[in-house]
N, C-alpha and C positions, 0 to 999 in steps of 0.2 A: 376735562371733567368726565368724559365718557368712560375712560378706563376706571375711574374711581367708582362710578355707578356700577360698572361690571363687578367690582369687588364687593360692593356693599349691598347689592340688591339680588333678588333671585335670578335664575338663569335666563329669564325672559329678556333681560337686558344684554345686548351685545354691543361691542365697541370695535371701532376701526383700528385700534391699537391698544397698547398696554404701557403703563409707566410705573416704575418702581415706587417713586415718591412724587407727590405733587401732581401736576397736570401735564398732559401732552402739549407740546408746543404747536403742533399742526392739527387743525380741526378736521372733522370728517369732511371728505370731499375736497381737500386742498389740491391745488393744481400741481405743485412740484416743490421740492426742497429749495430753500432760499439760496443755497450756495452753488447751484448748478446753472448752466446756461440752457434753458429749456429748449432753445432753438439751435443748439449745437448741431452742425452737420455731421452726418454719418459718412464713413469712408476712411481710406488710408490705413496706416498701421502705426503702432508704437513698438519700437524695438528696445527691450529691456535686457539687462544683464542679470542672470540668475545668481543667487548666493552660491559661492564656489563650493560650499559644503553640501547643502541640501539639494542642489540642482543636478548633481551627477546622478540622475534618477535611474532606477531599474524596474519601476513598476508604475501602474496607473492607479493603484488602490491606496488612497492616503490614510486609511483607517487602520490597517493591519500593522503589526509590530515590526516585521522584518522588512528591510529595504527602505528606499527613499522614493517618494513620489515627486513629480515636477512642482516647482514653485508656482503658487497661485492657482493650481488646478482646482482645489476645493472652492475657492471664491468664484471662479469663472464657470464651473460646470454644474454646481449644485445650488439650487434655490432653497430657501428656508420658509417656514410658515410666516415668520415675522422678519422684518429687516430694520436695522437701526438707522439713525441719521447722524451726520458728522457734526451737527451743531447743537446736540442735545445729549444728555446723559441718562442712562437707565430707561430707555424707551424702545419700543418696537412697533412698527406699523405693518399692516397686512400686506404680505407678498403672495405666497401660495394660499394663505388664508384670507378670506374676505372679511371675517370677523373673529373675535376672540371673546369668550365669556368665562369669567372666573366665578366659581361658586361662592355664595355668601360666607360659607365656613372656610374658604381658602383651601379646600381639600381636592379641588379638581380644576382643570382648565379645558374648555372645549373649543375646538377650532372648526370652522366651516371652510372647506376648500373651495376655491373659485372654480366654477364649471369650465372655464377656458384653460385651466392649467394643464400643460402637456409636458411629457417627457420627450427626450430627443428622438425616440423611436415612434413618436406619434400617439402613444397611449396616454389616456387621461391620468392625471395624478389622483389617486384615490386614497381613502382612509386606510385601506389595507397596506398601501405602500408606506405610509407614515408608521403604522404599527410594525411592519417588517423592518424598517430602518431602526426604530428604537430597539426592538428585540435583538437585532444584529449588533448594535453598538454597545449593548450591555452583555454581549456574549463572550465566549472564551478566546476569540481570535483577534480582538480589537485592542488597541493601546488602552491601558487601564484608566487613563484620565477620564474617559467617557463614563466608565462605571462609577467612578468617584463622584462626578458632578451630577449623575443621575441616580444616586443611591436613595434619594428620598422620593423617587417616582415609583409608586407601587405597581403600576401597570398601565396599559393602554387599551382602550375599548373602541372597537369599530361600531359606532352608533348607527351609521347609515353610509351609503356609498361615498358621500363627501363630508361626513361628520365624524370627528375623532376626539376622544376624551382621554386626557392624561389624568390618572389618579395619583394623589400625593400621600405619602405616609403621614405627614404632618403639615400644618400650614407653613408656607414659606413663600414670601412675597417675590422672591427672585425666580422661582421655578417656572412661571409662565414665560419669562424671557429666556430661560435656559432651554426649555423644550421648544419654544418658538424659534430658537436659533440653530436647531439641529439641521445639518445638511441632509436633505431628503433624497433618497435614490429608489429606483424601481426594484420590485421584488424579482424582476427578470434578469437583473445584472448578475452574471455568473451563475445563472439558474442551474441547479443540480450539483454544484460544487460546494464543499466546505468553504467558508468565507476566506480562510487563509490561503486557499488555492486560487482565489480571484486576484490575479496578479497583473497581467497585461490585457485582460478583457477591458475593452473601452467602457468607461462608466456610462450608465444610463441615468443621467440626471435631467434636470429641467432648466438649467442655467442659461445665460445669454450666449455662451460660447461652446463650441465643440472642438475636439482635437483634429488638427489638420495634418501637417507634416511632422514627422518625428525622427530624430536620430538619437537613439538611446545613449545617455551619458554625454551628449553634446548639445543638442538644442531641441526645442519644441515650438510649434506655432499653433495657436488657437485661432479659430475663425468664427466671426460673429454669425449667429444663426439668423438669417433674414426672416425666418418665420417664428422667431422667439415669441412665445405666447404672451409675455408680460411687457412687450415693448411699448405699449400705450398706457400702462398703469402710471399713476401719479408718482409712485416711488421709483419709477424707472425712467421718467422723463429727464432728458439731458445727461444720461449716463450710458456707459457701454457704447461709446461713439466710434471706436476704431473697428474697422472691418477685420483687422488681424492684430493679434498680440503675440509677438515673437519673443521668446526667452532664449538668449544666447548664454552659453556657459564658458566661462574662463576660470580654470582652476587656480591660476596664479594672479594675485592682486596686481602685480605690475603689468601683466598682459591685459588685464581688464582696463586699467587706466590708459594704457597706450591705445587700446581699441576705441575707447571713448574719444580720445583726442583725434583719432583718425576718422571719426564719424561712422563707426561700425554699428553703433546703437545710439538711442535717442535720449536716454535719461539714466542717471546713476545717483544713488544716495551714497553719501560719504559719512563714514563713522570714525575715520582717522583724522584728528585735528592736524597732524603733520602733513598728510596728503592734501588736505583742503587748503592749508596755508601756503605750501611750498611747491606742490606738484600738479595742481589743477591749473594748467596754463598751456600756452601754445598758440599756433597760428589761428585756429578756428575760434579760440576765445578772443583773440585780438580783432578778428573780423566781425564778431558779434553773432556768428553762427551758433556757437556754444556759449551758454550763459551760466554763471554761478548765482544761485539764489539761496538765501537763508530765510526760511519761513517760520516765524514764531508759532508756537502751539500751546494749548492748555492741557495737553495730555498728562496723565499721571507720570511721575518720574520713573516708575519702575524701580527695581532694586537690583541693578547689576552689582554683583558681589563676588568676592572670593568666598567660595563655598568650602566649609571645613567639614569633612566627613567624620561625624562624631561616633561612628561605628568603630573607628580606629582607636586603640587604647590611648595613644598619646594625645588625642584630641577630645577626650571625654571630660576633662577638667575645665570648667568654665574659665578659671584663672589663666590657664595656658592659652586658651582662645583669645582672651582679652589681651594678653601680652603680645600675641602675634599681631593684633590690630594696632597696638601702640607703636609698632615698628613701621607702620605705613606713613610716609611723609607726603600726603596728598598735596599740600600747598607747594612744596618744592616741585613735585611732578607736574602740577598744573602750570607752574611758571616756566619750568625748563623744558618740558616735553609737549605740553598740550596747548601752548599759546594762550593760556588763560581762557580756554574755550568752555571748560566744564565746571559744573557745580557738584558738590559732594552729596551723595545719597545719604539720607538720615535714617530712613526706616523703610517699611514695606508699602506704605500708603502715601508717599510724598505727593504733594500737589493735588490732593483730593480731600473731601470733607472727612475722610477717615483718619487723616494724619493727626497724630497726638501732639499737643502743645502744653507746656507748663506741667503742673502737677495733675494727677488724676482727679477728675471731678467726682461728685457724689455717686453718680450712676456707675462710673467706672469702678470706684472703690467697692460698691456693693457687689459687683461681679468678682472682683479680685480678692477681697478679704477671705472668703471661704476657701480660696485656693492658695493661700499665702505660702504654705509649705513647699509648693512647687514653683514659686515665682521668685526671681532674684530680688533681694530687698531694694535694690536701686530702682526697680520699676515702680515703686510707690512714691518716688521722688520726682524730680524734674524729668521731662521727656529726654530721651536719648540724644546725645550729640556726639558725633565721631570726634576722636582726639585731634587737636590741631597742633601745628608747629609754628604758627605765626603769632600766637598770643601766649607766650610762656608766663607762668605764674610769677616767676622771678626773672625780671628783665636781664639780670646778669648771667642767666643760664640759658643756653640755646634751647629752643622749644623741643627739638628732637631729642636732645640729650636728656631733658627732663622726662620725656615720655619713655625713653629707654630705661631710665632709673626706675620708673614705676613698673615697667615690664619685668625688670630684674627682680624687684621685690615680690611681684605676683608669682613669678616662677619659683622663687625660694619658698614661698608659702605653700606652693603645690608640690614641693619636694624635689625641685630641680636645683642642683648646686654645681658650681664649677669644681671639678676634681680632675687632677692630672691634666690640666689645661683644656678640659672639655666640659660642657654642660651635661650632667648625667642625673638620672633618677636614682632612687634607693637601690634598684637592681643593677646599677652600673651601666644602664643603656643610654647612649647619646640621643639627643632629640634631633632626629633626621626625618625630614618629610619630603615627599615627592609632589611637585607641581605638574599636573597633567594638562597638556594642551594638544591641539591638533594643528598647530602652525608654528614653524620655527620663529616667525617674526615676533611672536608674543614675548619672547625672552627680553626684548628691549624694555618693555614696560615693567616686567616683573623683577628685572635685575636690581633696581633701586631698593625694592623691598628685601631682596635676597641679601644685599650688602648690609642693610640695617639689622636683619636677623642674625647675620654672622657676628655682629658686634655683641649679641647676647649669647653667642655660643650655639645658636640654632642653625642647622644646615637645611636649606631648602633647595632641592635639586630639580632643575627644570627638565622635563621629559616630554618631547614632542613626538606624537605618533600620527599615523594617517587617520583620516576622519572615521573610517569604518571601525577601526580598533578603538578609537576614542569613544565613539557612540556605544560600542559594545561594553566597554569598561564602565561607562556611566550607567548603562542599563543594569549592570550587576553590582554597582556601587564599589567598583574596584579602583579606588583612588584615594589620595589623602586630601589634596587641595586642587581646586580648579576654579575657573571663572565662568559664571553663567549670567547672562543678561535676561533677568526675569521681566516680562512685561508687566506693567501696572494695570490696575483697574479701579475706577471710582466706585464700583459696586461689588466688592468682594463677597463671595458666597461659598458654596459647598466645594468649589474647586480648591479652596485653601486646605481642605482635608488631604488632598493629593500632594500639596506642597509641604505641609507640616504635620499631618496627622500621624498618630502612632501606628495605625494599621498600614498606612502607605510606606512607613519606614521599613517594613518587612516584606514589601511587595516589589519584586524586580520590575524595572522599567517604570516605576512611579516617578513623580517629580520631587519626592522628598529626598533629595540628594544629600542633604545635611544629616539625615537620619534622626530628625527630631522625634523624640518619644517623651512627651510631657503631658500629664493629665490636665494641667491647667490650659495648655494650648488646645487640647481636644475639646474641653468644656467651653472655652471662649469661642471656638469655631462654631460649636453647636448653638451657643447663645446668639451669635451673629446671624446664623442661618434661620433661627426660629423667631427672631425679633418681630414684634407685631407693630411697633411704631418706629418712626425714624430716630427719635432720641435713644431708644433702646438699641437700635442697630448701630448708631454712631458710637455709643459707649462701648459696645462689645468689640467693634473693630479697632477702636483706639486702644483698648486694653490689650487686645491681641498684639498690636504693633509694639507696645511697651515690652511685653514678655519676650517676643522674638528678638527685638533689638538688644535688650539687656542680657539675653542668653548667649550672645556672640556666636550663634550658629553660622552666621555669615558676616564677613567683614565688608562694610559698604564701600563701593567704589564711586562712580561718578555718572552724571547724566548730562545730556545736551538739551537746553531749553528751546532749540530751533532744529528744524529739519534742514540739512544741507543737501541741496539738489543741484547737480549740473545737468543741463538739458539743452536740446537742440531747438533754438528759438525760430529757426527757419522751417522746421517740420512740425512743430507742436504749437498749439494754442491752449490757453488755460482760462478758467472763469475769473472774473474780477474779484469775487468774494472768496477769501480763504477761510474754510471752516475751522473752528478751534480744536476739534478732536479728530484730526486726520493723521494717517500714516503716509509718509512721503510717496513712495512708489505706487501704493494702492490708490491714493487720491488721484494721481495722474492717470493711472490706468482706467479708473472708473469715470472721472469727470472731465478730463481734458479731451481735445479732439485734434484731428489732423489739419494742417494748414492747407489752403487751396492748392498750393503747388504740388502736393502729393496725393490729392484726392482724384 
C-alpha cells in the first residue's frame, strides 16, 4: 500500500519501494526475500561458462555501441536505485535509494540516496552521479535503446546531495521503475574522455563485485567486495554469496559441453533439446557430481522468432510474409528434432496478463477502431494462432500440404506465379532470400523450413558469418531473415518503441530489426505507456500484440517452459525455494552458495 500512497498523495509521503499495479508483496522493514537462504555462508567460487558470442569481450564499458563487454558485468558491478524481486512482478525495492516518492500528478519521481552508499573507489554515491549517469545514457555515444526507454524523462534535478528528482514529459506509471532500474556509475569513470573512448577503464560502480583477473577474449573473474556497502541490507541478505565469479569462454559449443563433463566449470544452461536429451551424460553425471535439473518457471515466453526485414522489397507484402510462415512445420520439428520439449510462441506477450485471447474486448476495440486503416482485418477477429500441421481441416489432406496450398494462393494474390519453372514476380525476379546466422550449426534447424519453401518455388539460402560481422549487419539492418530470441516482459512499456516504433525503424542499431513502420503500432505503444489504469493498460498491450502478430513481421518459433541447468552438486548448494520469475544462470550466481568442501 505504501507505493500507492506515494502515487496518490503529496510528496511528503515516501515509500520503501514502488509497484506498477496493486500492492508490494514485502512491507517496509522486511527482513529478506522469501526465496533466499538468509544464512547462506559466504566464500568459494562459482565457475560459469560465458555465451560464446557475447563473452569474447574487448571492453569493460557495457553501454557504448562498439565492441562487447563481459557477460554479467552490469549485474555484478553496478547497483541501481531500486531492485526487483524474483517472486513478484512490476515492483522495485530500495537499493541505492532508501525511499522513492512519486508526485500526485505522476510527473516526477524523487529518490533519496542512502547515506552509506559507496562506489568502489570509496566515494559516496551522490545525486550528481545519478544525474551524470542519466545524461550519459541519453547521450550520443550509448546504444540507442536507453534513449528510447528514457524518451519520456524530461530531465533530472539534483535537489540536494542525496536527493534526485526525475521529471517526466507525461504521466507514465512504468517510469519510476525504469529510472529506478538504471545502472548508476560515478562521474569519475573515464573522467575527461568522451564516453565512447571509455573502453578498458575499469568501471567505477557500487555493485557487490569488482573485476579481478582478466584475459581479454578468454575469461574474466569477478571478486566479491568484502566492504560492499549494501551487504547488510534486507534486499541483499542471502545473495551474492560467492567470493569469486569466474566466467570462462569457449567459442565452440562442443568444447563447452566437454569442458562441463570434465568439471572445468560448475553450471551451464542448455538451450538445445538435442544436447540435453542425448549429450549431457558421462562419468561425473553417473557419480552424482554433475546433476541435470529442470526448473519450471512462470516467466513470459518471450518471442523467439524468424525476423523478416520488411525494408527488403520482397518482404514488404504481408501476404508473402504469411506464406513464408505457412511453410514452417513446427509440429514435425518438435517431434523429430526437439524431443517434444518446446511449445509454440503465439505472440509477443505470451504467459503474461498482456497476452490476447479470443476476440478483442470493448476496450481493445475502442483503441483499434480509429486505426482500422493500418490494422490487418484479421486482428479484429480471434487472437492469432500460428498455423499447425497436426490438425488439418480436411483429414484426407496432410496438414503441411494444406498449408502450402494456402501459401501458394497468397503468393499468387501478391503477384508471384510460377513461370519457366520458377516462382517470379511481375518483373521476372525469382523469390530468393538469405537467412543470416552466426553459427554453422543453425542450418540443421532451418533446413526443414528451407525444404518446404522450395516446394513453393522460394529459395532460402543459409549464410553463416562470424559473430562480429553478424552483429554489424544486424546493426545496419543488412539482412533478409534471421532468428532473434526476444526476451519477454510482463510489464511492457516505452522499450517497445525501440522494438516496433517507426522512428526506431530508421535508426541504426535499434532493436526494430523487422523495420515495422505502422502508425497503429506507434499509437498503441503510446496508449500502453500513457495508460492511467490497469484495464486501460491491458487493453492497449493486447491490441498491440494483435496488430504485430497478424502483421507477420516475425514468424513465431518456440519456447521452453523450464530452465535446463546442469550443475556441480558437490561444489554448489541452492535454496529450497525456487522463485517463479528467475533466469537460470543469474539465479544461481545471485542466490546459490559454495559447498563446505570448497570454502
